Backbone as numpy.savetxt, mean C-alpha at the origin, in Angstrom:
# Nx Ny Nz CAx CAy CAz Cx Cy Cz
-0.26 -1.77 -30.79 -0.26 -0.33 -30.09 0.90 0.07 -28.99
1.54 0.92 -29.53 3.03 1.41 -28.01 2.59 1.48 -26.93
3.61 1.66 -26.24 3.32 1.89 -24.55 3.08 3.52 -24.58
3.15 4.70 -25.35 3.06 5.65 -25.00 1.28 5.80 -25.24
0.73 5.16 -26.11 -0.64 4.95 -26.57 -1.46 4.06 -25.78
-0.60 2.72 -24.92 -1.71 2.28 -24.03 -1.68 3.51 -23.12
-0.96 4.13 -22.56 -0.94 5.04 -21.81 -1.77 5.87 -22.03
-1.80 6.49 -22.42 -3.15 7.83 -22.87 -3.97 6.87 -23.07
-4.36 5.99 -23.14 -5.70 4.84 -24.00 -5.80 4.86 -21.99
-5.67 4.39 -21.60 -5.18 3.86 -20.17 -6.36 4.81 -19.05
-5.10 6.48 -19.23 -5.56 7.26 -18.41 -6.61 8.07 -19.09
-6.99 7.80 -20.63 -8.34 8.96 -21.19 -9.80 7.93 -20.88
-9.53 6.37 -20.35 -10.42 5.70 -20.35 -10.93 5.73 -18.76
-9.90 6.11 -17.66 -9.81 6.39 -16.55 -10.34 7.52 -15.59
-12.18 7.05 -15.33 -12.18 8.99 -15.25 -11.43 9.18 -14.00
-10.19 9.77 -13.30 -9.76 9.48 -12.37 -10.17 10.86 -11.41
-10.71 11.59 -11.91 -11.51 12.79 -11.66 -13.23 13.08 -11.33
-14.15 12.34 -10.89 -15.04 12.54 -11.51 -15.80 12.83 -9.65
-17.32 13.08 -9.67 -17.62 13.37 -8.63 -17.24 12.27 -7.41
-17.70 10.99 -7.45 -17.66 10.55 -6.33 -16.58 10.13 -5.76
-15.53 10.20 -6.63 -14.32 10.34 -6.14 -13.43 11.37 -5.12
-14.39 12.55 -6.10 -13.47 13.72 -5.21 -14.41 13.92 -3.99
-15.81 13.25 -4.13 -16.75 13.58 -2.57 -15.58 12.59 -1.00
-14.98 11.58 -2.65 -14.69 10.03 -1.21 -13.64 10.79 -0.16
-12.88 11.52 -1.60 -10.99 11.98 -1.59 -11.28 13.26 -0.63
-11.93 14.32 -0.61 -12.59 15.07 0.44 -13.11 14.87 2.08
-13.76 13.69 2.07 -14.09 13.21 3.39 -12.99 12.14 3.92
-12.39 11.44 2.90 -10.97 11.08 3.77 -10.24 12.03 4.16
-10.22 13.66 3.59 -9.30 14.50 3.97 -9.68 14.99 5.50
-11.06 15.17 5.07 -11.76 16.07 6.46 -11.86 14.54 7.33
-12.15 13.93 7.28 -12.24 12.91 8.99 -10.81 12.59 9.36
-9.63 12.34 8.43 -8.80 12.62 9.59 -8.03 13.92 10.18
-8.47 14.64 9.47 -8.36 16.17 10.05 -8.72 15.65 11.88
-7.83 17.56 12.38 -8.42 17.80 13.42 -9.89 18.52 13.81
-10.05 18.95 12.91 -11.93 19.73 12.52 -12.77 17.89 13.13
-12.32 17.35 11.97 -13.06 15.81 12.51 -13.14 14.89 13.14
-12.11 14.89 13.99 -11.89 14.77 15.33 -12.67 15.04 16.37
-12.33 16.31 16.16 -12.89 17.61 16.94 -14.74 17.43 16.97
-15.23 17.18 16.18 -16.55 17.25 15.44 -17.14 15.65 16.20
-16.79 15.05 15.56 -16.75 13.30 16.88 -16.37 13.26 17.51
-16.13 14.43 18.50 -15.74 14.17 19.98 -17.00 15.20 20.19
-17.28 16.61 19.79 -18.32 17.05 20.12 -19.52 16.34 20.23
-19.45 15.54 19.41 -21.32 14.54 19.08 -21.23 13.60 19.63
-20.26 13.11 20.88 -20.53 12.04 22.06 -20.48 12.96 23.08
-19.66 14.14 23.08 -20.00 14.55 23.97 -21.64 15.01 24.54
-22.23 15.46 23.61 -23.30 16.43 22.98 -24.57 15.25 23.32
-24.47 14.02 23.42 -25.31 12.98 22.90 -25.13 12.04 24.64
-23.66 12.20 25.39 -23.63 11.67 26.90 -24.45 12.77 27.45
-24.11 14.12 27.50 -24.79 14.71 27.81 -26.56 14.86 27.99
-26.87 14.69 26.86 -28.46 14.59 26.68 -29.08 13.50 27.01
-27.91 12.41 27.90 -28.40 11.31 28.55 -29.70 11.77 29.44
-29.88 12.35 30.61 -30.98 12.57 31.38 -32.02 13.42 31.36
-31.80 13.93 30.09 -32.85 14.76 29.48 -34.12 13.95 28.92
-33.16 12.60 28.40 -34.18 11.72 27.57 -34.49 10.88 29.04
-33.96 10.24 30.01 -33.83 9.72 30.89 -33.36 8.01 30.69
-32.16 8.44 29.43 -31.07 7.13 29.01 -32.15 6.24 28.56
-32.73 6.63 28.25 -34.15 5.68 26.75 -33.39 4.89 25.52
-34.14 4.54 25.45 -32.89 3.23 24.39 -33.49 3.26 23.26
-34.63 4.84 23.12 -34.03 6.22 21.88 -32.97 6.19 21.49
-32.29 7.18 22.65 -30.74 8.17 23.15 -30.31 6.58 22.65
-30.01 5.64 23.53 -29.33 4.73 22.90 -29.63 4.67 21.67
-29.82 4.18 21.29 -30.33 3.61 19.54 -30.14 4.90 18.86
-30.33 5.47 19.32 -29.60 7.35 18.07 -28.17 7.28 18.07
-27.06 7.32 19.23 -26.02 6.58 18.72 -24.95 5.28 17.97
-25.65 4.28 18.69 -25.13 2.77 18.16 -25.97 2.66 16.23
-27.04 3.18 16.46 -27.09 3.53 14.33 -26.47 4.26 14.17
-26.00 5.88 14.65 -26.09 6.56 13.51 -23.92 5.85 13.96
-23.71 5.55 14.77 -21.94 4.97 14.64 -21.54 3.94 13.95
-23.00 3.02 13.48 -22.35 1.92 12.57 -23.08 2.36 11.69
-23.79 3.32 11.27 -23.48 3.73 9.64 -22.00 4.81 9.47
-22.21 5.22 10.18 -20.06 5.88 10.06 -19.44 4.66 9.86
-19.32 3.40 10.78 -18.12 2.79 9.99 -18.63 2.31 9.60
-19.64 1.77 8.84 -20.09 0.78 7.98 -19.15 1.79 6.38
-19.09 2.99 6.50 -19.24 4.39 5.37 -17.13 3.86 5.42
-16.88 4.32 7.00 -15.46 4.74 7.14 -14.52 3.39 6.14
-15.20 2.27 6.40 -14.72 0.94 5.95 -14.31 0.90 4.57
-14.94 1.90 3.86 -14.68 1.57 2.17 -14.15 2.93 2.10
-14.16 4.32 2.47 -12.94 5.53 2.38 -11.75 4.63 3.25
-12.08 3.86 4.30 -10.52 3.85 4.18 -9.65 2.75 3.24
-10.53 1.38 2.83 -10.18 0.75 1.87 -9.50 1.55 0.64
-10.57 2.56 -0.16 -9.97 3.24 -1.14 -8.74 3.72 -1.33
-8.62 4.20 -0.06 -7.14 5.23 0.45 -6.26 4.21 0.27
-6.40 3.51 1.67 -5.33 1.99 1.46 -5.20 1.94 0.45
-5.77 1.15 -0.74 -5.62 0.99 -2.76 -4.91 2.03 -3.19
-5.19 2.84 -2.86 -4.77 4.33 -3.62 -2.90 4.33 -3.31
-3.24 4.56 -1.91 -2.02 4.72 -1.27 -0.48 3.38 -1.27
-1.68 2.24 -1.70 -0.73 1.48 -2.06 -0.27 0.99 -3.74
-1.19 1.53 -4.45 -1.31 1.64 -5.97 0.45 2.92 -6.26
0.04 3.79 -5.42 1.44 5.11 -5.63 2.88 4.04 -5.38
2.59 3.70 -4.26 3.88 3.26 -3.62 4.39 1.63 -4.75
3.64 1.11 -4.94 3.97 0.55 -6.37 4.74 0.39 -7.25
3.79 2.00 -8.16 4.39 2.22 -8.94 5.64 2.83 -8.81
5.86 3.78 -7.93 7.43 4.40 -7.51 7.61 3.22 -7.31
7.74 1.67 -6.31 8.56 1.23 -6.76 9.57 0.59 -7.96
8.04 0.34 -8.56 8.15 -0.12 -10.04 9.21 1.00 -10.82
9.23 2.05 -10.79 9.51 2.83 -11.39 11.02 2.70 -10.48
11.31 2.75 -9.73 13.24 2.51 -9.53 13.22 1.37 -9.75
13.07 0.16 -9.95 13.50 -0.76 -10.20 13.80 -1.17 -12.00
12.64 -0.08 -12.68 13.13 -0.46 -13.95 14.18 0.82 -14.53
13.91 1.85 -13.06 15.49 2.56 -13.95 17.02 2.48 -12.95
16.98 1.58 -12.41 18.15 0.78 -11.64 18.86 -0.27 -12.37
20.18 -0.07 -12.98 20.99 -0.96 -13.77 21.09 -1.85 -12.51
21.05 -3.22 -13.16 21.50 -4.22 -12.18 20.16 -4.87 -11.31
18.87 -4.71 -11.68 18.19 -4.65 -10.84 16.65 -5.25 -11.92
16.78 -7.15 -10.96 15.94 -7.98 -11.87 14.31 -7.08 -12.40
14.68 -7.22 -13.67 12.84 -6.58 -13.91 12.17 -7.36 -13.32
11.87 -8.97 -12.94 11.04 -9.81 -12.08 10.18 -9.07 -10.83
10.97 -8.13 -10.51 9.99 -6.86 -9.45 9.65 -6.53 -9.66
8.90 -6.21 -11.20 8.02 -5.03 -11.55 6.13 -5.79 -11.54
5.82 -5.45 -10.78 4.41 -5.52 -11.01 4.34 -7.00 -9.87
5.31 -7.45 -9.18 5.61 -8.65 -8.16 3.90 -8.44 -7.45
3.49 -7.63 -6.93 2.19 -7.64 -6.65 1.22 -8.44 -6.96
1.55 -8.64 -7.99 0.90 -9.03 -9.20 0.22 -11.20 -9.14
1.60 -10.71 -8.46 2.14 -13.00 -8.67 1.21 -13.40 -7.61
1.04 -14.68 -8.10 0.34 -15.61 -6.94 1.25 -15.95 -5.37
0.75 -16.67 -4.49 1.17 -15.98 -3.01 2.29 -17.42 -3.74
2.14 -18.33 -4.21 3.21 -19.53 -4.48 4.73 -19.01 -5.52
4.14 -18.37 -6.32 5.29 -17.42 -6.93 5.93 -16.27 -6.03
5.62 -15.43 -5.52 5.95 -14.69 -3.75 6.30 -15.20 -3.35
6.13 -16.46 -3.01 7.34 -17.41 -1.86 8.47 -18.13 -2.55
8.56 -17.90 -4.26 9.51 -18.55 -4.55 10.68 -17.25 -4.90
10.42 -16.50 -5.00 11.19 -14.86 -5.07 11.49 -14.94 -3.84
10.77 -15.20 -2.65 11.54 -15.39 -0.94 12.39 -15.96 -1.03
12.12 -17.15 -1.46 13.40 -17.40 -1.14 14.65 -17.51 -2.17
13.82 -16.58 -3.61 15.69 -16.91 -4.31 16.38 -14.99 -3.28
15.51 -14.33 -2.77 16.35 -13.36 -1.93 16.38 -13.45 -0.55
16.20 -14.73 -0.17 16.38 -15.05 0.99 18.13 -15.61 0.78
17.68 -16.41 -0.18 19.66 -17.02 -0.80 20.29 -15.49 -1.12
19.52 -14.28 -1.87 20.65 -13.50 -2.29 20.98 -12.90 -0.87
20.41 -12.48 0.68 21.05 -12.42 1.20 22.07 -13.10 2.08
22.03 -14.46 1.99 22.65 -15.68 2.79 24.22 -15.48 1.93
23.77 -14.39 0.39 25.51 -14.38 -0.28 25.86 -13.33 -0.18
25.00 -12.12 -0.41 25.70 -10.77 0.66 26.27 -10.83 2.36
25.90 -12.42 2.82 26.66 -12.10 4.42 27.87 -12.82 4.38
28.00 -13.39 3.38 29.17 -13.60 2.90 30.43 -12.69 1.60
29.58 -12.64 1.38 30.43 -11.12 0.81 30.94 -10.44 1.33
32.42 -10.13 0.64 33.56 -9.46 1.84 33.16 -7.66 1.55
32.94 -7.42 0.42 32.56 -5.76 0.16 30.82 -5.86 0.82
30.54 -5.00 2.16 30.28 -4.33 2.59 29.00 -4.26 1.54
29.55 -2.90 0.69 28.32 -2.47 -0.59 28.18 -2.91 -1.46
28.54 -3.88 -1.74 28.56 -5.12 -3.10 26.86 -5.26 -2.93
26.18 -4.64 -3.82 24.87 -5.16 -4.13 24.41 -5.95 -5.51
23.49 -6.39 -5.57 23.42 -7.56 -6.63 22.22 -8.30 -7.51
21.91 -8.50 -8.67 20.66 -7.97 -8.54 20.14 -10.32 -8.26
19.64 -10.26 -8.56 18.76 -11.78 -7.97 19.80 -12.70 -8.70
20.27 -12.66 -10.68 20.76 -13.06 -11.60 22.02 -11.94 -11.46
22.47 -11.43 -11.10 23.87 -10.64 -10.99 24.85 -11.91 -9.65
23.93 -11.84 -8.95 24.34 -12.00 -7.39 24.94 -14.01 -7.88
23.89 -14.36 -8.51 23.83 -16.17 -8.81 25.21 -16.43 -9.96
25.33 -15.74 -10.73 26.76 -15.84 -11.25 27.99 -15.10 -10.59
27.73 -14.26 -10.13 29.56 -13.81 -9.29 28.98 -14.89 -8.43
27.83 -15.79 -7.47 28.78 -16.50 -6.56 29.17 -17.81 -7.41
28.10 -17.88 -8.75 28.26 -19.77 -9.54 30.21 -19.14 -9.86
30.16 -17.97 -10.14 32.12 -17.91 -10.97 33.04 -17.69 -9.51
32.73 -17.25 -8.40 33.41 -17.98 -7.40 34.04 -19.05 -6.90
32.61 -19.67 -6.77 32.46 -20.97 -6.70 33.63 -21.96 -8.44
33.22 -21.72 -9.44 34.52 -22.61 -9.91 35.44 -22.17 -10.36
35.99 -20.68 -9.72 37.81 -20.32 -9.27 38.26 -21.04 -8.04
37.46 -21.57 -7.29 38.27 -22.03 -6.32 38.33 -21.24 -5.27
38.51 -21.60 -4.32 38.94 -20.95 -2.93 40.29 -19.52 -3.03
40.15 -18.62 -2.52 41.60 -17.84 -3.32 42.26 -18.55 -1.40
43.77 -17.95 -2.00 45.00 -18.30 -1.43 45.72 -16.88 -1.02
């Protein structure tokens, strides 16, 4: 299966526009709006104002406690959904940049899927790259890990310049 066929298959089997996803997106958008915040404040104010009417009863307190618990529980999932989607979009954009830039290390495409140990190894490579860049005379020089290592080794083989 070619890459284009795989992408077409992946996108056709994923129902990105389902009713549940559209509902979650609409709720996420609305709760993050000024109107959503305004309604939340209004509910709290109404609840507080009605306290004397209900003699500050346990039932009156239970209403707000139950309501906020349910809303908090549901919002955790909406926030996680939103963060997952945003994170994936950012990773895709970064993957596109890495793939498009000549000389960039393609090892970084889908780096988020690596294990923590593999990420630590890559981190140490980039730390070495940063150290090499600090010693570079040309401030604008930029290298992939492989290019930087090759240039650094070539400089060491030539010996110090006079």
